[in-house]
N, C-alpha and C positions, 0 to 999 in steps of 0.2 A: 504494500499499499504506500509506504514511504517513497519508494521508487516511482510510483506513478505520480505522486504529488510533485516530486523534483522534476520529473519529465514534463508535466504540465506547465510549471513555471519557466523552464528553459524555453519551451515552445512559445510562450507569451512574450518572453524577453527577446527572442529572436525576431518576432513579428514586429514588435513595437521599436525596438532600438536599432535592429539591423535592416529595417525596411529601406528601400532605396530612397536617397534624398530626393526632394522635390516632388514626392508623391502628392497629387492633388485631386481631391474628391469634389468634382463640380456637382452642384445640387440639381442641375437640369439634365437634359438628355444630350447625347452625342459623346464623341471620344476625343475631340480636340484636334482632329486631323483635318487636312484639306478635303478629304472625302466624306468625313463625318464631323463637322465642326460642332462645338458646344453650342447649344441653342439658347439664347438669352431672351428671357420673356419678362423680366422684372428688374426694378432697380438693385435689389440685393444681389442678383445674378451678375448685373453689370459691374458692381463693385468687386465680385469674385474674380473678375478678369485680373485683378492685381495679384492674385495668388498664383497665376501661371502666365507669365509674360511672353511666352513662346508659342502659344497654342492658336488654333484657329477658331474664331467665334462667328456666329451669325445671329443677328437680331430677328426675332420672328413675330414681334408685336410692339405696338406703341408702349413706351415705358413712362410711368409717372414717378418722379423721385421727390414728391411732396413730403416734407418732414425729415429728409435725409440729410445728415451732415456729410456732404460729399467730398471724398478726398481724391485728388487726381490720381489716374493710373499711371505708374511708371515715374521714375526719378532719375537723377543723373547717374547714380550707381546701380539702378535697376530699371533699365529702359525696356519699353514694350517694343518686342521684335517680332510679334505674331502678326496675325491678320484679324482685323475686326470689320466685318461687313454689316453695316446698319441695315441693309436690305431695303431702304427707302422708308423705314418706320421712323417715327418721331421719338425724341426723348424730351420730356416735358419737366418743368419745374426744378431744374438742376440749379441749386444755389450754392456757389462756391465763395466762401468768405475766408481767405487764406492768408497765412504768413509764410507759406512755403516759397521756395525759390523757383519752382516750375509749376505753372498753374494753368489748368484747362481741364476739359473732360479727360484728356491724357496729359500727364505732366511732361514726360519725354518720350517720344517715338524714336527708337534706335534705327541703325542701318538695317534695311531689309523689312523693317515694320510697315504695315499697310493699314491705314484707316480710310474706309470707303463708304459712301452712300449713308452717311451719318447726318441726321437732322436734328439740331439742338433748337428747339422752338420757343422755350420760355425759361425764365429764371434769370440769373445774373452772376457776374464774376467780379469780385471785389478783392483787392489786395491792399492792405493797409500798413504793414509793418516796414518802417523806413530803414530797418537794419538789413533787410533783404535788397538784392538788386535782381528782381524777378524777370522771368520771361513768361508773359501772360497772353493767352489766346483763348478764344471760345472753344475751339476744338482741341488744340494742342499748345503747350507752353513752348517747347522746343522740339523741332522736327528734323530728323536725319533720314527719314524714310520717305514714303509716299502718302500723301493726303489728296483724295480725289473724290468728285461727285458728291461733296458735303456742303452743308450750309449751317449758318448760325444766325439766329434772330435776337440774340441776348445782348444787353448792354454790358460794357466792360468799363470798370473804373479802377485805375491803378493809381496809387499814391507814391510809392517809393521812387527814389531817383535812380539814374542809370538803368533804366528798364527797357525792355523790348516788348511792345504791346500791339496786338492785332486782333481784328475781329475773327479770324480763323486760327492764325499761328503767330506766336510772339516772335520767335527767332527761328529761321529757316535755313537749314543746310542742305535739305533734300528737295523734293518737288511737291508743289501744291498747284492742283489743276482742276478746272471745271467745279469751282467752288464760289460761294457768295456769302456776304454778311450784310445784314440790314440793321443791326444794333449800333447804338452810338459807342464810340471809343473815346475815353476820356483819361487823360495823364495829367496829374497835378504835380508831379515831381519834376525835377530838372534833369538835364543831360540824358534824355530818353529819345527813343525812335518809336514813332507811333503810326500805324497805318490802318486803313479801313479793313483790309484783308490780312496783311502781314506787316509786323513792326520792322523787321530787318531780313533781307534776303540776299545780302551782298555775296554769299557763297552758295546760293540755291537757285532754283528755277520756280518761276510763277507764270501760269498761262491759263487763259480762258476763265478769268475770274472777274467779279464785279462787287461793288459795295454801294449802298445808298444811305448809310447813317452818317452822322457827323463824326468828325475827327478833331479832337481838341487837345492842345498842349503838346509837349515834347520839343526838344531842340530840332528834331528832324521829323517832319510828318508829311503824310500824303493820303489822298483819298483811297489808294490801293496799298501802296507799300511806302513805309517811312523812309527806308534807306536801302539802296542797291537795287540791282537786277534790271534786266532789260525785259519789259512786259510784252506779251503778244495776245491779240484778240481779247482785250480786257477793257473795262470802263468803270467810272465812278461818278456818282452824283453827289458825293459827300461835300459838305461845306464846313 
């Protein structure tokens, strides 16, 4: 009997302690592969994306994040390099009131990361901590990957100095295409780059985008991009 008890505890220890690192139990369906992505149907499942930053995700319903203290997905040290396909569905009532350095629906999208067909339709993005020098966008704070066929209707207010602030992406090193923003973008700090779609894209590509909200503040600002990049097939009615 003692032998069986010992064997039982050895089995439990092996399962819990020696299990492969990074094991992720998504609460919905799917396996996280390109052929069988995790299917995201709620705000809590959207937040679960932060637990596996390399998987494939597909949104299959409109999502309401009312009452959620939303934390951006991905950071400088843990970038999102998977694929998130919003599938044309909306994400509503996302309110981000942050003191983080990378602020948006996604904090940082890394090389190879893809965010596509995402629609952020209501809520707000606000950054207040002047100790940070944040990168702030409606969809992504800092992008090294591909953002496409996405839009943001939310207002963005950024207070800290030396910031990159955009309606879609704050700081872009990758590609932003076929995207638009209609919310107002406001920067009250100094030495910042502010754009209706992208704050700074000196090292990235921006094409087929437009913005219609107002753009206010910043040392460098523009209706589409605050600083950098040659634009193609794009327009802005921002004032």
